N, C-alpha and C positions, 0 to 999 in steps of 0.2 A: 504494500500500500504506500502510495506516495503522499507527501504532505502538500497541501495547496500552496501556491505562491502567496507571499505576503499581501500582494495587491488584491488577491481574491478574497481576503477575509472581510467580513462585514464591518467589523470594528476591532480596534486593538484595545485590550484591557490591560492597563499597567498593573504591575505588581503592587500590592499594598505596601506602604512604607514600613520599614522596620521600626522597632520600638525606639531606637536611638534617633532615627530620622523624625519620627513622630514627636519626640520630645524637643528636638531642635525647631520643628515647625511650631510647636506650642510656644516656645520662647519667642519666636517671631510674632505670633499672634498677641502675646502679652505686651510685647514692645509696641506694636501698633495700637493696641488698646490704651496703653499709658500715654502714648504720644497724642492720641485723640483727646484724652482727658486733659492733658496739659494745654492743648489748643483751646479747649472750651474754658479752662480756668484762667488762662493768662492773656488771651487775645480779645476777649469781649467782656463788657461790664455786666451783661446779662447772659446767663447760660441756661439752657433747658435743664431743669432738675432731673429729668428722667433720660437724659441723652446717653447715659452709660449702661442702662439696664439691659438692653438687647445684647450689647457686646459682652457684658458680664455673664449673661446666661449662656451665650455661645462658648465663652471661655470655660465655664464650669463644665459644660457638656464635653468639650474637647479634652479637658483635663481628665474627666472620668473615662473617656474613651482611651486615652493614652495609658491610664492606670490599668484598664481592663486588658489592653494589648500586652502590657508588661506582665500582668498576671498570667495571661494565656501562654506566654513563652515558657513558663514553668522552669525558670532559672533556679539554680541552687540558692537557697535562702541565706545568702551571705550578708554581712553587715552593710555592704555597699548597696545591695539590692533592697534590703530592708529600709535603709535610710532614704533611698529614692522613692520607695513606695509610700513611706510616711510623708515625705515632702509633697508628693503629688496629692495625697489625701488632704493635706493642709491647703494646698493651692485650690483644690476644688471647693473646699469649705469657704475659703476667703473670697473666691470669685462669686459664690452663691450669696455670701453675706454682703457683697457690694450692692446687690439689687435693693437692699433695704436701707442703704446709707445715702446721705447727701454726697454730691460730687467730690468735694475735697476729701472726705473720709474714704470714699470708694477708691480714689487715687492712692491714698496711703495704704490701703489694704493690698493693692497689687503692685506696690512700688518695687518689691524685691523679687517678684514672680519671674521675670525673664532670666535673671541670674540663677534662681533656684531650678528652673527647668533645664538650663544648660548644665548646671552642676549635676543634676540627676542623669542627664544624658551621658556625661563623662563617667559617672560612677557605673552606670549600666554597661557602657561600652567597655570599660576596663574589666568588668566582671565577665562579659562575654568573651573578650580576648583572652583573659586568664583561663577560662574554662575550656575554650576550644584550642588554645595554644596558638602560638604565632610562628610563622616560618622563620623569623629571625631568632627565635629561642632555640632552635635546633642547631647544634654545632655542625659545621661542614665536615664531611667524611675526610679522614686522614688519607693523604695521597702518598706521603713518604713516611717511613718508620722514624720514630723519635731517635735522636742522636744517642750513641752509646755513652755511658758515663765515663768521664775522664778520671784516670787514676794517677796518683803521684808517681814520678819517676823512681825506679828502684835504686838508681845510683845515689840519689840524694838521701835515701833512707839508710844506706850502709855506712855512712860517715859517722 
């Protein structure tokens, strides 16, 4: 059986993002959210009090989705993965809490979220790399035998 040419496919479905990619995308979403809140807070004298609610709800949902994806990977429960999981739970809670707060407080609640998402991605990536091993961790095969040990000259010992 032959495979159809790529042009013959009706549509191309991209692979879902990995947990690490999802966390980096989440950091980007939090950065955009915070930038939008900063614009509302600093560029106008009047801002819509509910301008942040829809964005905060999307962030809370995206954070829970990233947390579920991380859980579905069934990584070994290392301290790094546990820390990332707890941090994501906190981010989901804080994002949800933003919807009940005025704009300045909502901004404060997500102020550290981008850094926390990136830090979680770094922790998870490190754990995945550690568990799967890295090609650079394997020493190259020996091509020549090790040199023979050098012994002291016998004439020098006889004096």
